[in-house]
FIVONU-992160 format. One record per residue (C-alpha): residue in three letters; x, y, z. Coordinates in Angstrom, 3 decimals. Layout:
BEGIN
@type->Ala, u->X, v->Y, w->Z
...
***
This chain:
BEGIN
@type->Met, u->-0.117, v->-0.175, w->-0.156
@type->Gln, u->3.014, v->2.325, w->0.931
@type->Lys, u->4.346, v->1.721, w->-2.170
@type->Glu, u->1.349, v->2.302, w->-4.422
@type->Asn, u->1.032, v->5.410, w->-2.493
@type->Gln, u->4.388, v->6.584, w->-3.553
@type->Gln, u->4.088, v->5.545, w->-6.548
@type->Glu, u->0.849, v->8.005, w->-7.197
@type->Arg, u->2.468, v->10.506, w->-5.586
@type->Ser, u->5.589, v->10.358, w->-8.032
@type->Arg, u->2.734, v->10.306, w->-11.118
@type->Met, u->0.938, v->13.512, w->-9.722
@type->Leu, u->4.232, v->15.260, w->-8.687
@type->Gly, u->6.213, v->14.147, w->-12.150
@type->Glu, u->3.811, v->14.114, w->-14.723
@type->Met, u->0.522, v->15.789, w->-13.856
@type->Pro, u->0.403, v->19.075, w->-16.018
@type->Met, u->1.303, v->21.773, w->-14.072
@type->Ala, u->-1.675, v->23.982, w->-14.391
@type->Arg, u->-3.620, v->21.238, w->-12.619
@type->Leu, u->-1.007, v->20.133, w->-10.068
@type->Val, u->-0.037, v->23.859, w->-8.795
@type->Pro, u->-4.086, v->24.597, w->-8.080
@type->Lys, u->-4.659, v->20.711, w->-6.865
@type->Val, u->-2.142, v->21.285, w->-4.346
@type->Ser, u->-1.948, v->24.584, w->-3.143
@type->Val, u->-5.802, v->24.961, w->-3.241
@type->Pro, u->-6.340, v->22.788, w->-0.263
@type->Ile, u->-3.684, v->25.118, w->1.464
@type->Met, u->-5.238, v->28.396, w->0.655
@type->Ile, u->-8.229, v->27.531, w->1.968
@type->Ser, u->-7.244, v->26.599, w->5.043
@type->Met, u->-4.973, v->29.133, w->5.520
@type->Leu, u->-7.866, v->31.990, w->4.507
@type->Val, u->-9.778, v->30.779, w->7.580
@type->Gln, u->-6.304, v->31.197, w->9.354
@type->Ala, u->-6.698, v->34.769, w->8.307
@type->Leu, u->-10.419, v->35.095, w->9.010
@type->Tyr, u->-10.387, v->33.320, w->12.740
@type->Asn, u->-7.285, v->36.381, w->12.887
@type->Ile, u->-9.697, v->38.975, w->11.541
@type->Val, u->-12.715, v->37.632, w->13.777
@type->Asp, u->-10.577, v->37.359, w->16.730
@type->Ser, u->-9.409, v->41.097, w->16.549
@type->Ile, u->-13.071, v->42.423, w->15.651
@type->Phe, u->-14.414, v->40.393, w->18.933
@type->Val, u->-11.845, v->41.872, w->20.788
@type->Ala, u->-12.404, v->45.494, w->19.675
@type->Gln, u->-15.916, v->45.008, w->20.683
@type->Tyr, u->-15.148, v->44.173, w->24.081
@type->Ser, u->-12.858, v->47.478, w->24.412
@type->Gln, u->-10.714, v->49.914, w->22.630
@type->Asp, u->-7.937, v->48.990, w->25.039
@type->Ala, u->-7.816, v->45.347, w->24.458
@type->Leu, u->-7.292, v->45.762, w->20.884
@type->Thr, u->-4.617, v->47.958, w->21.314
@type->Ala, u->-2.769, v->45.470, w->24.141
@type->Val, u->-3.605, v->42.537, w->21.348
@type->Ser, u->-2.095, v->44.544, w->18.500
@type->Leu, u->0.809, v->45.661, w->21.003
@type->Ala, u->1.417, v->41.613, w->21.581
@type->Tyr, u->1.278, v->40.778, w->18.188
@type->Pro, u->5.366, v->40.785, w->17.291
@type->Ile, u->5.758, v->38.323, w->20.183
@type->Gln, u->2.989, v->36.203, w->18.768
@type->Met, u->4.456, v->36.940, w->14.654
@type->Leu, u->7.749, v->35.723, w->16.078
@type->Met, u->6.199, v->32.136, w->17.764
@type->Val, u->4.551, v->31.717, w->14.468
@type->Ala, u->7.852, v->32.334, w->12.257
@type->Leu, u->10.013, v->30.039, w->14.140
@type->Ser, u->6.990, v->26.963, w->13.738
@type->Thr, u->6.105, v->28.027, w->10.420
@type->Gly, u->10.132, v->28.378, w->9.574
@type->Leu, u->10.963, v->25.007, w->10.925
@type->Gly, u->7.837, v->23.810, w->9.002
@type->Thr, u->9.194, v->25.032, w->5.787
@type->Gly, u->12.336, v->23.367, w->6.687
@type->Ile, u->10.398, v->20.262, w->7.239
@type->Asn, u->8.686, v->20.236, w->3.614
@type->Ser, u->11.400, v->21.092, w->1.838
@type->Leu, u->13.684, v->18.515, w->2.937
@type->Ile, u->11.074, v->15.669, w->2.942
@type->Ser, u->10.311, v->16.655, w->-0.783
@type->Arg, u->13.291, v->16.549, w->-2.174
@type->Arg, u->13.926, v->13.307, w->-0.654
@type->Leu, u->11.228, v->11.720, w->-1.790
@type->Gly, u->11.838, v->13.564, w->-5.163
@type->Glu, u->15.245, v->11.361, w->-4.724
@type->Lys, u->13.300, v->7.927, w->-4.466
@type->Asn, u->14.385, v->8.380, w->-0.584
@type->Pro, u->11.654, v->7.279, w->1.317
@type->Arg, u->13.671, v->6.354, w->4.603
@type->Glu, u->15.469, v->9.547, w->5.136
@type->Ala, u->11.965, v->11.326, w->4.114
@type->Arg, u->10.687, v->9.374, w->7.524
@type->Leu, u->13.937, v->10.876, w->9.523
@type->Ala, u->13.598, v->13.646, w->8.087
@type->Ala, u->9.969, v->14.292, w->9.655
@type->Lys, u->10.993, v->12.132, w->13.373
@type->Asn, u->13.440, v->15.409, w->13.396
@type->Gly, u->11.368, v->17.997, w->12.066
@type->Leu, u->9.077, v->17.113, w->14.932
@type->Phe, u->11.618, v->17.415, w->17.468
@type->Leu, u->12.631, v->20.581, w->16.879
@type->Glu, u->9.361, v->21.864, w->16.379
@type->Val, u->8.794, v->20.901, w->20.287
@type->Cys, u->12.120, v->22.414, w->21.638
@type->Gly, u->10.671, v->25.539, w->19.493
@type->Trp, u->7.654, v->25.189, w->21.740
@type->Leu, u->9.620, v->24.598, w->24.847
@type->Leu, u->11.323, v->28.118, w->24.043
@type->Phe, u->8.331, v->30.105, w->24.065
@type->Val, u->7.320, v->28.086, w->27.338
@type->Val, u->10.290, v->30.274, w->28.680
@type->Val, u->9.271, v->33.650, w->27.132
@type->Gly, u->5.404, v->33.216, w->28.240
@type->Leu, u->6.224, v->32.167, w->32.002
@type->Phe, u->9.413, v->34.803, w->32.574
@type->Leu, u->9.441, v->37.865, w->29.722
@type->Ser, u->5.882, v->38.365, w->28.981
@type->Arg, u->5.585, v->41.313, w->31.718
@type->Pro, u->9.290, v->42.573, w->30.443
@type->Leu, u->8.564, v->42.838, w->27.063
@type->Met, u->4.809, v->44.630, w->27.836
@type->Asn, u->6.686, v->47.383, w->29.741
@type->Met, u->9.133, v->47.526, w->27.155
@type->Phe, u->6.406, v->48.231, w->24.577
@type->Thr, u->3.738, v->50.665, w->26.203
@type->Pro, u->4.038, v->53.118, w->29.392
@type->Asp, u->0.113, v->52.728, w->29.796
@type->Ala, u->-0.267, v->50.347, w->32.901
@type->Thr, u->-4.195, v->49.048, w->31.901
@type->Leu, u->-2.243, v->47.530, w->28.214
@type->Arg, u->0.672, v->46.573, w->29.817
@type->Asp, u->-1.625, v->44.236, w->32.351
@type->Leu, u->-4.302, v->43.270, w->29.206
@type->Gly, u->-1.091, v->42.549, w->26.651
@type->Thr, u->0.584, v->40.510, w->29.650
@type->Thr, u->-2.391, v->38.146, w->30.244
@type->Tyr, u->-2.386, v->37.794, w->26.229
@type->Leu, u->1.201, v->36.907, w->25.639
@type->Thr, u->1.363, v->34.258, w->28.559
@type->Ile, u->-1.242, v->32.345, w->27.757
@type->Val, u->-0.520, v->32.013, w->24.010
@type->Cys, u->3.418, v->31.666, w->24.322
@type->Thr, u->3.146, v->29.003, w->27.405
@type->Phe, u->0.251, v->27.061, w->25.727
@type->Ser, u->1.932, v->27.482, w->21.985
@type->Gly, u->2.616, v->23.469, w->21.916
@type->Gly, u->-0.691, v->23.143, w->19.676
@type->Leu, u->1.085, v->25.774, w->17.366
@type->Phe, u->4.393, v->23.939, w->16.784
@type->Leu, u->3.172, v->20.322, w->16.315
@type->Ser, u->-0.046, v->21.238, w->14.290
@type->Ile, u->2.317, v->23.377, w->11.950
@type->Cys, u->4.635, v->20.265, w->11.759
@type->Phe, u->1.969, v->17.837, w->10.903
@type->Glu, u->0.527, v->20.188, w->8.137
@type->Arg, u->3.583, v->20.351, w->6.459
@type->Met, u->4.415, v->16.594, w->6.688
@type->Met, u->0.782, v->16.447, w->4.998
@type->Gln, u->1.697, v->19.118, w->2.324
@type->Ala, u->5.244, v->17.322, w->1.395
@type->Thr, u->3.501, v->14.060, w->0.624
@type->Gly, u->0.795, v->15.945, w->-1.596
@type->Asn, u->-1.789, v->15.097, w->0.991
@type->Thr, u->-3.020, v->18.947, w->1.110
@type->Val, u->-6.669, v->17.922, w->1.479
@type->Ala, u->-5.847, v->16.418, w->4.841
@type->Ser, u->-3.612, v->19.577, w->5.847
@type->Met, u->-6.384, v->21.833, w->4.863
@type->Ile, u->-9.170, v->19.727, w->7.381
@type->Thr, u->-6.515, v->20.166, w->10.250
@type->Gln, u->-6.392, v->23.922, w->9.732
@type->Leu, u->-10.198, v->24.269, w->9.351
@type->Ala, u->-10.630, v->22.693, w->12.345
@type->Gly, u->-8.243, v->24.899, w->14.394
@type->Ala, u->-9.454, v->27.872, w->12.713
@type->Val, u->-13.257, v->26.605, w->13.648
@type->Val, u->-12.951, v->25.872, w->16.981
@type->Asn, u->-11.043, v->29.360, w->17.522
@type->Ile, u->-14.162, v->31.246, w->15.961
@type->Ile, u->-16.520, v->29.233, w->17.841
@type->Leu, u->-14.866, v->29.971, w->21.141
@type->Asp, u->-14.133, v->33.356, w->21.107
@type->Pro, u->-17.095, v->35.091, w->22.014
@type->Ile, u->-18.190, v->32.126, w->24.448
@type->Leu, u->-14.706, v->33.271, w->26.445
@type->Ile, u->-14.461, v->36.589, w->25.406
@type->Phe, u->-18.242, v->37.842, w->26.828
@type->Gly, u->-19.213, v->35.103, w->29.063
@type->Trp, u->-21.625, v->33.432, w->27.107
@type->Leu, u->-23.804, v->30.024, w->27.821
@type->Gly, u->-22.780, v->31.152, w->31.671
@type->Leu, u->-19.172, v->31.084, w->31.460
@type->Pro, u->-17.345, v->34.192, w->33.220
@type->Ala, u->-16.441, v->37.384, w->30.443
@type->Leu, u->-12.584, v->36.525, w->30.267
@type->Gly, u->-11.716, v->39.472, w->27.732
@type->Val, u->-8.115, v->39.017, w->26.152
@type->Ala, u->-7.790, v->36.051, w->28.178
@type->Gly, u->-10.577, v->34.633, w->26.746
@type->Ala, u->-9.218, v->35.583, w->23.026
@type->Ala, u->-5.705, v->33.929, w->23.819
@type->Leu, u->-7.872, v->30.753, w->25.701
@type->Ala, u->-9.238, v->30.102, w->22.182
@type->Thr, u->-6.372, v->30.567, w->20.451
@type->Val, u->-4.530, v->28.046, w->22.147
@type->Ile, u->-7.507, v->25.590, w->22.127
@type->Gly, u->-8.033, v->25.877, w->18.401
@type->Gln, u->-4.079, v->25.233, w->18.029
@type->Val, u->-4.417, v->21.954, w->19.966
@type->Ser, u->-7.313, v->20.850, w->18.352
@type->Gly, u->-5.892, v->21.314, w->15.300
@type->Met, u->-2.507, v->19.625, w->16.477
@type->Thr, u->-4.745, v->16.433, w->17.464
@type->Leu, u->-6.337, v->16.050, w->14.476
@type->Gly, u->-3.163, v->16.291, w->12.351
@type->Phe, u->-1.448, v->13.988, w->14.033
@type->Val, u->-3.975, v->11.176, w->13.603
@type->Leu, u->-4.652, v->11.942, w->10.219
@type->Asn, u->-0.731, v->12.100, w->9.537
@type->Gln, u->-0.920, v->8.234, w->10.952
@type->Arg, u->-3.503, v->7.156, w->9.034
@type->Lys, u->-3.782, v->8.873, w->5.867
@type->Asn, u->-0.239, v->9.475, w->5.384
@type->Ala, u->1.129, v->5.972, w->4.805
@type->Glu, u->5.019, v->7.416, w->3.695
@type->Leu, u->5.311, v->9.550, w->6.675
@type->His, u->3.852, v->7.274, w->9.681
@type->Leu, u->5.669, v->7.642, w->12.453
@type->Arg, u->7.291, v->5.297, w->14.218
@type->Trp, u->9.633, v->6.000, w->17.334
@type->Asn, u->11.137, v->2.955, w->18.328
@type->His, u->15.010, v->4.067, w->18.712
@type->Phe, u->14.683, v->7.172, w->17.492
@type->Arg, u->17.795, v->9.235, w->18.325
@type->Pro, u->18.154, v->13.412, w->16.716
@type->Asp, u->20.578, v->13.094, w->14.125
@type->Gly, u->22.850, v->16.100, w->13.714
@type->Arg, u->22.855, v->15.996, w->10.152
@type->Ile, u->19.263, v->15.886, w->9.190
@type->Leu, u->18.516, v->18.690, w->11.355
@type->Ala, u->21.054, v->21.136, w->9.731
@type->Gly, u->19.302, v->20.003, w->6.497
@type->Ile, u->16.141, v->21.150, w->8.008
@type->Val, u->17.737, v->24.425, w->9.543
@type->Ala, u->19.246, v->25.306, w->6.960
@type->Val, u->16.250, v->26.245, w->5.308
@type->Gly, u->14.085, v->26.388, w->7.908
@type->Leu, u->16.168, v->29.167, w->10.083
@type->Pro, u->16.266, v->31.489, w->6.789
@type->Ser, u->12.707, v->31.429, w->6.818
@type->Thr, u->12.078, v->31.664, w->10.660
@type->Val, u->14.512, v->34.776, w->10.466
@type->Met, u->13.043, v->36.400, w->7.538
@type->Ser, u->9.467, v->35.727, w->9.462
@type->Ser, u->10.834, v->37.075, w->12.136
@type->Ile, u->12.085, v->40.184, w->11.135
@type->Gly, u->8.270, v->41.390, w->10.303
@type->Ser, u->8.141, v->41.193, w->14.345
@type->Val, u->11.028, v->43.535, w->14.868
@type->Leu, u->9.621, v->45.841, w->11.640
@type->Asn, u->6.481, v->45.653, w->14.255
@type->Val, u->7.810, v->46.726, w->17.148
@type->Cys, u->9.798, v->49.244, w->15.442
@type->Met, u->6.730, v->50.690, w->13.629
@type->Asn, u->4.995, v->50.656, w->16.868
@type->Met, u->7.480, v->53.090, w->17.992
@type->Ile, u->7.304, v->54.975, w->14.868
@type->Leu, u->3.179, v->54.944, w->15.407
@type->Ile, u->2.763, v->55.984, w->18.843
@type->Lys, u->4.243, v->59.345, w->19.170
@type->Tyr, u->0.358, v->59.961, w->16.654
@type->Gly, u->-1.634, v->58.090, w->19.557
@type->Asn, u->-3.012, v->54.477, w->19.866
@type->Ala, u->-5.283, v->54.482, w->17.107
@type->Ala, u->-2.176, v->54.922, w->14.646
@type->Val, u->-0.735, v->51.866, w->16.610
@type->Ser, u->-3.903, v->50.164, w->16.254
@type->Val, u->-4.423, v->50.826, w->12.538
@type->Leu, u->-0.767, v->48.502, w->11.920
@type->Gly, u->-2.111, v->45.968, w->14.058
@type->Val, u->-5.689, v->46.089, w->12.103
@type->Tyr, u->-4.059, v->46.459, w->8.852
@type->Phe, u->-1.517, v->42.958, w->9.640
@type->Lys, u->-5.008, v->41.348, w->10.620
@type->Leu, u->-6.377, v->42.037, w->6.928
@type->Gln, u->-3.247, v->42.152, w->4.360
@type->Ser, u->-3.178, v->38.344, w->6.111
@type->Phe, u->-6.798, v->37.818, w->3.995
@type->Val, u->-5.482, v->38.705, w->1.262
@type->Phe, u->-1.637, v->37.514, w->1.915
@type->Met, u->-2.627, v->34.155, w->3.306
@type->Pro, u->-3.916, v->32.490, w->-0.020
@type->Val, u->-0.547, v->33.698, w->-1.530
@type->Phe, u->1.339, v->32.011, w->1.458
@type->Gly, u->-1.191, v->29.063, w->0.833
@type->Leu, u->0.217, v->28.696, w->-2.518
@type->Ser, u->3.682, v->29.063, w->-2.246
@type->Asn, u->3.017, v->26.570, w->0.857
@type->Gly, u->2.230, v->24.075, w->-1.792
@type->Leu, u->4.767, v->25.241, w->-4.440
@type->Val, u->7.358, v->23.782, w->-1.901
@type->Pro, u->7.136, v->20.073, w->-2.563
@type->Ile, u->6.340, v->20.690, w->-6.663
@type->Val, u->9.501, v->22.450, w->-6.790
@type->Gly, u->11.244, v->20.705, w->-4.097
@type->Tyr, u->10.179, v->16.875, w->-6.268
@type->Asn, u->10.946, v->17.735, w->-9.652
@type->Tyr, u->14.254, v->19.736, w->-8.812
@type->Gly, u->15.307, v->16.714, w->-6.943
@type->Ala, u->14.302, v->14.795, w->-10.152
@type->Arg, u->16.160, v->16.913, w->-12.211
@type->His, u->13.157, v->18.208, w->-14.221
@type->Lys, u->13.894, v->21.390, w->-15.615
@type->Lys, u->10.781, v->22.044, w->-17.399
@type->Arg, u->8.441, v->21.041, w->-14.580
@type->Val, u->10.623, v->23.606, w->-12.305
@type->Tyr, u->9.925, v->26.580, w->-14.873
@type->Glu, u->6.047, v->25.671, w->-15.374
@type->Ala, u->5.525, v->25.446, w->-11.858
@type->Ile, u->7.131, v->29.357, w->-10.830
@type->Lys, u->5.132, v->30.409, w->-14.092
@type->Val, u->1.898, v->28.978, w->-13.000
@type->Ala, u->2.411, v->30.501, w->-9.508
@type->Leu, u->3.186, v->33.935, w->-10.383
@type->Val, u->0.225, v->33.934, w->-12.599
@type->Leu, u->-2.285, v->32.969, w->-9.582
@type->Ala, u->-0.114, v->34.969, w->-7.187
@type->Gly, u->-0.908, v->38.166, w->-9.352
@type->Val, u->-4.310, v->37.537, w->-9.336
@type->Ile, u->-4.775, v->37.156, w->-5.921
@type->Met, u->-3.038, v->40.371, w->-5.228
@type->Leu, u->-4.591, v->41.816, w->-8.155
@type->Leu, u->-7.992, v->41.628, w->-6.309
@type->Gly, u->-6.610, v->42.245, w->-2.625
@type->Thr, u->-5.187, v->45.469, w->-4.195
@type->Val, u->-8.616, v->46.233, w->-5.526
@type->Leu, u->-10.560, v->45.403, w->-2.285
@type->Phe, u->-8.349, v->47.905, w->-0.278
@type->Met, u->-9.219, v->50.647, w->-2.421
@type->Val, u->-12.548, v->50.202, w->-3.319
@type->Met, u->-13.707, v->49.672, w->0.337
@type->Pro, u->-10.945, v->50.985, w->2.873
@type->Asp, u->-13.567, v->52.352, w->5.258
@type->Thr, u->-15.577, v->49.475, w->5.372
@type->Leu, u->-12.893, v->47.203, w->6.952
@type->Met, u->-11.772, v->49.695, w->9.042
@type->Gly, u->-15.573, v->49.781, w->10.099
@type->Leu, u->-15.006, v->46.100, w->11.595
@type->Phe, u->-12.966, v->47.047, w->14.537
@type->Glu, u->-14.777, v->50.466, w->15.528
@type->Thr, u->-17.089, v->49.803, w->18.640
@type->Gly, u->-19.309, v->52.924, w->17.537
@type->Glu, u->-19.549, v->55.534, w->14.609
@type->Ala, u->-16.602, v->56.305, w->12.289
@type->Ser, u->-13.734, v->57.646, w->14.437
@type->Glu, u->-9.922, v->58.666, w->13.717
@type->Leu, u->-8.989, v->54.459, w->13.211
@type->Thr, u->-11.275, v->55.046, w->10.406
@type->Glu, u->-9.928, v->58.205, w->9.321
@type->Ile, u->-6.224, v->57.052, w->9.585
@type->Gly, u->-7.359, v->53.394, w->8.049
@type->Arg, u->-8.607, v->54.454, w->5.416
@type->Val, u->-5.640, v->56.216, w->3.962
@type->Ala, u->-2.930, v->53.415, w->4.923
@type->Leu, u->-4.641, v->50.873, w->3.474
@type->Arg, u->-5.195, v->52.570, w->0.136
@type->Val, u->-1.298, v->53.047, w->-0.071
@type->Ile, u->0.146, v->50.107, w->1.200
@type->Ser, u->-1.778, v->48.433, w->-1.237
@type->Leu, u->0.029, v->49.834, w->-4.131
@type->Ser, u->3.086, v->46.855, w->-3.339
@type->Phe, u->0.670, v->43.941, w->-3.204
@type->Leu, u->1.807, v->43.174, w->-6.767
@type->Met, u->5.156, v->43.475, w->-6.247
@type->Ala, u->4.453, v->41.438, w->-3.245
@type->Ala, u->3.367, v->38.521, w->-5.752
@type->Val, u->6.418, v->38.246, w->-7.583
@type->Gly, u->8.762, v->38.344, w->-4.414
@type->Ile, u->6.960, v->35.640, w->-2.537
@type->Thr, u->6.943, v->33.302, w->-4.871
@type->Leu, u->10.450, v->33.405, w->-6.407
@type->Ser, u->11.727, v->33.730, w->-2.449
@type->Thr, u->9.846, v->30.141, w->-2.244
@type->Val, u->11.515, v->28.918, w->-5.357
@type->Phe, u->14.739, v->29.586, w->-3.597
@type->Gln, u->13.265, v->27.886, w->-0.030
@type->Ala, u->12.346, v->24.794, w->-2.505
@type->Val, u->16.136, v->24.468, w->-4.065
@type->Gly, u->17.856, v->24.670, w->-0.348
@type->Lys, u->18.928, v->28.600, w->-0.999
@type->Gly, u->16.691, v->29.676, w->2.205
@type->Leu, u->19.792, v->32.646, w->2.454
@type->Tyr, u->18.549, v->33.994, w->-0.505
@type->Ser, u->15.358, v->34.316, w->0.867
@type->Leu, u->16.677, v->35.977, w->4.181
@type->Leu, u->18.485, v->38.406, w->1.722
@type->Met, u->15.376, v->39.715, w->0.275
@type->Ser, u->13.526, v->40.051, w->3.544
@type->Val, u->16.463, v->41.918, w->5.208
@type->Cys, u->16.482, v->43.838, w->2.446
@type->Arg, u->13.066, v->45.129, w->2.608
@type->Gln, u->12.071, v->45.319, w->6.031
@type->Leu, u->15.361, v->46.534, w->7.791
@type->Ala, u->17.343, v->47.913, w->5.608
@type->Val, u->14.492, v->49.690, w->3.378
@type->Leu, u->10.679, v->49.952, w->4.833
@type->Leu, u->12.195, v->51.250, w->8.948
@type->Pro, u->14.471, v->53.465, w->7.720
@type->Ala, u->11.942, v->54.746, w->4.607
@type->Ala, u->9.160, v->54.955, w->7.356
@type->Trp, u->11.520, v->57.347, w->10.126
@type->Ile, u->12.295, v->59.454, w->7.023
@type->Leu, u->8.836, v->59.330, w->6.039
@type->Ser, u->7.235, v->60.694, w->9.143
@type->Glu, u->9.624, v->63.476, w->10.018
@type->Val, u->9.129, v->65.288, w->6.522
@type->Gly, u->5.466, v->64.188, w->5.825
@type->Gly, u->3.769, v->63.244, w->9.103
@type->Leu, u->1.996, v->60.285, w->9.650
@type->Asn, u->0.129, v->59.733, w->6.578
@type->Ala, u->3.244, v->59.711, w->4.695
@type->Ile, u->4.501, v->56.760, w->6.683
@type->Trp, u->2.447, v->54.401, w->4.561
@type->Trp, u->4.463, v->55.295, w->1.482
@type->Ala, u->7.473, v->53.408, w->2.896
@type->Phe, u->5.798, v->49.624, w->2.514
@type->Pro, u->5.586, v->50.728, w->-1.730
@type->Val, u->9.140, v->52.167, w->-1.441
@type->Ala, u->10.261, v->48.553, w->0.205
@type->Glu, u->9.205, v->46.353, w->-1.968
@type->Val, u->10.035, v->48.099, w->-5.354
@type->Val, u->14.077, v->47.518, w->-3.741
@type->Ser, u->12.980, v->44.010, w->-2.809
@type->Leu, u->11.808, v->42.943, w->-5.907
@type->Ala, u->14.486, v->43.924, w->-8.016
@type->Leu, u->16.600, v->41.825, w->-5.840
@type->Ala, u->14.474, v->39.112, w->-5.434
@type->Leu, u->14.385, v->39.034, w->-9.886
@type->Gly, u->18.864, v->39.562, w->-9.373
@type->Leu, u->19.148, v->36.358, w->-6.507
@type->Tyr, u->16.575, v->34.253, w->-9.010
@type->His, u->18.581, v->35.048, w->-12.431
@type->Lys, u->21.782, v->33.744, w->-9.957
@type->Cys, u->19.752, v->30.614, w->-9.206
@type->Asn, u->18.544, v->29.931, w->-12.271
@type->Arg, u->21.985, v->30.201, w->-13.739
@type->Asp, u->24.002, v->28.002, w->-11.151
@type->Met, u->21.217, v->25.472, w->-10.563
@type->Ile, u->18.151, v->25.401, w->-12.013
@type->Ser, u->19.265, v->25.497, w->-16.020
@type->Arg, u->22.363, v->23.524, w->-15.235
@type->Leu, u->19.643, v->20.417, w->-14.204
***
């Protein structure tokens, strides 16, 4: 049975036309990540309805939450890439060892954030704001989501294992389960429905971790029952330094790349705080709203990793090129739709996070959404090419792109624009950074193609 599954997977990844294969592998991931984005938005909407202070506190805590997600998904990218390449090389034993070692790394990541949750939540919030109310609310939220983040780390691992074998429907079901549980529990725990006490931001945090544990549990069951190629048996398991290094080689740059977003968020909050709490909240709301556009593209990219990784490992040069072309078109369409949405209805989008009539939040957000959305189409190309670098084992290229865009360009540009043009000028830093990132992405792809892909 396992051999038949491997042969079917090989036929699918190695022979199916790319116009069918990329959507087949990616669409389930895109759907699940859309739901992930939806529950992030719903979570913030409920928190905003509870109080504007709660929304600001969660926005201030968001960078640390992003760090946690960055580590878990970065390691997941390394797991996905290594498993896909080993399967493409017809080496299922190494693929299974990669899965086990990947799970070990995800557990280590969780333990790291247990320490953050228990001992560093309050010191971090003390750094972010002088407001005592915001500090208390943010500390409560961070302590819960970090300490009980095991569900996040392990669910990501099982999802990436299933994606690596092309079993993206099972991966989608796992993510959907966690998201649905979170959405259902949010209002119950935040507002105290069904006779429960109103827990506010603590309720939002509990709903999040319970949803993650639900996804983790289902992910483990589906992987053991439906993913025969990576069925886990733990007899005599020992961490393998060689395999761990292979995962980290791709996963660490991806983690750092995503973590830079947390640094960006913290520094942007420091730039925006002088314009008031509403400006900080707008940035937090933007990141939640843009996830509804970017998450499907990230889902597409997650689906692209095993396709490019397998065909690169199998030395199918033409199919690697075809996969990149199809992914670029799909990513461009998604980002174009997102740009239109942000341009046409910014007031409606920002109004979701208001407790009454349109206020300062909407006034600031209207300009922010329209300006930042100008960068979306360029981001589609950058994200796709960054994924190609990860799939062929060049995660460092992705890291260089991210460092350039978010640290070397965006932050300095935002600071300069804040000094010369005020609040509304700050948002133009996003398109400026994306132009530079796109130029770098095209240059790195030319080098990667010349030195690696074209030689297959």
